[in-house]
C-alpha angles and dihedrals in degrees: 000000000000120000123214126175115199096153096093092051089048091051092049090051092047092047092050092046091051091047093051094047101034097110114106106248133192123226110288094025115133115246120228114255130215114263113262094223092055105135120212120184116196129181127178120199113191127198134189123233130189131194143124099216131051090247092052091050094047091048091049092049092050091048098045101030127097119295125211127173092351092306129114124226136185087223135355135199122189118188142159127202124175120183140170127185138181125202142181126216119226113181107294094348133074128201129203105230099183136009128189121188126176 
């Protein structure tokens, strides 16, 4: 069985999308777009597990899964996102005037 966790990357993408489009807009207002130079590094490390019972599979996953700070995990996602944004309010609308993501 191979274990792959894409949930954290998905949550990061959704969070970034919501952040960039969070201003209230009226019909016809332009929606903010993600920066084209946004860099995303993704690495997948797979590991095999064997077992014929749930306990054997769980034990194998803890033994062979990723380790971080002396702890064992079935899967592990490490990520860093830093963002700053500036906006201007105009009546019922707001507009992001600058976004920095690193």
